[in-house]
C-alpha positions as a Markdown table, in Angstrom:
| # | Residue | x | y | z |
|---|---|---|---|---|
| 1 | Met | 0.0 | 0.0 | 0.1 |
| 2 | Asn | 1.6 | 3.4 | -0.9 |
| 3 | Glu | 1.2 | 6.7 | 1.0 |
| 4 | Glu | -1.6 | 8.1 | -1.2 |
| 5 | Asp | -3.8 | 5.0 | -0.6 |
| 6 | Glu | -3.3 | 5.4 | 3.0 |
| 7 | Ser | -4.2 | 8.9 | 3.4 |
| 8 | Lys | -7.3 | 8.6 | 1.3 |
| 9 | Arg | -8.5 | 5.6 | 3.6 |
| 10 | His | -8.6 | 8.1 | 6.6 |
| 11 | Glu | -10.5 | 10.9 | 4.9 |
| 12 | Ile | -14.1 | 11.5 | 6.3 |
| 13 | Ala | -16.6 | 12.9 | 3.7 |
| 14 | Thr | -18.3 | 16.1 | 4.7 |
| 15 | Pro | -22.0 | 15.4 | 5.1 |
| 16 | Val | -24.3 | 17.2 | 2.8 |
| 17 | Trp | -27.4 | 18.5 | 4.7 |
| 18 | Thr | -30.7 | 18.9 | 3.1 |
| 19 | Glu | -32.7 | 22.0 | 3.8 |
| 20 | Glu | -35.3 | 19.8 | 5.8 |
| 21 | Gln | -32.5 | 18.5 | 7.9 |
| 22 | Leu | -31.2 | 21.9 | 8.6 |
| 23 | Lys | -34.7 | 23.1 | 9.5 |
| 24 | Arg | -35.2 | 20.2 | 11.9 |
| 25 | Arg | -31.8 | 20.9 | 13.6 |
| 26 | Arg | -32.7 | 24.6 | 14.2 |
| 27 | Gln | -36.0 | 23.6 | 15.6 |
| 28 | Arg | -34.3 | 21.1 | 17.9 |
| 29 | Asn | -31.8 | 23.7 | 19.0 |
| 30 | Met | -34.6 | 26.3 | 19.8 |
| 31 | Ala | -36.4 | 23.7 | 21.8 |
| 32 | Ile | -33.3 | 23.0 | 23.7 |
| 33 | Ala | -32.8 | 26.8 | 24.3 |
| 34 | Trp | -36.2 | 27.4 | 25.4 |
| 35 | Thr | -36.2 | 24.5 | 27.8 |
| 36 | Leu | -32.9 | 25.6 | 29.4 |
| 37 | Ala | -34.2 | 29.2 | 29.7 |
| 38 | Ala | -37.5 | 27.9 | 31.5 |
| 39 | Leu | -35.3 | 25.8 | 33.8 |
| 40 | Ile | -33.1 | 28.8 | 34.7 |
| 41 | Val | -36.1 | 31.0 | 35.5 |
| 42 | Leu | -37.8 | 28.2 | 37.5 |
| 43 | Phe | -34.8 | 27.7 | 39.6 |
| 44 | Phe | -34.5 | 31.6 | 40.1 |
| 45 | Val | -38.0 | 31.7 | 41.1 |
| 46 | Val | -37.9 | 28.8 | 43.5 |
| 47 | Thr | -34.6 | 30.4 | 45.0 |
| 48 | Ile | -36.4 | 33.7 | 45.6 |
| 49 | Val | -39.5 | 32.1 | 47.1 |
| 50 | Lys | -37.3 | 29.9 | 49.5 |
| 51 | Leu | -35.2 | 32.9 | 50.6 |
| 52 | Gly | -38.4 | 34.9 | 51.2 |
| 53 | Gly | -39.0 | 38.7 | 51.0 |
| 54 | Asn | -36.5 | 39.6 | 53.6 |
| 55 | Val | -33.4 | 38.6 | 51.7 |
| 56 | Ala | -32.6 | 42.3 | 51.0 |
| 57 | Asn | -33.0 | 43.4 | 54.8 |
| 58 | Arg | -30.2 | 41.0 | 56.0 |
| 59 | Pro | -27.3 | 42.3 | 58.1 |
| 60 | Leu | -24.1 | 42.8 | 56.3 |
């Protein structure tokens, strides 16, 4: 086996995405982003509720 055959054996073909695949990937990414944002807001609200309203009146 020569060097040229060896180098071509390890090449990875670049995937060709269809417009439908790109659209579905964008939709999936947006769903993940919205879910993450909702979890962040939920954790923030739960933290504020657990700390109560007097969190700003604590002694420094």
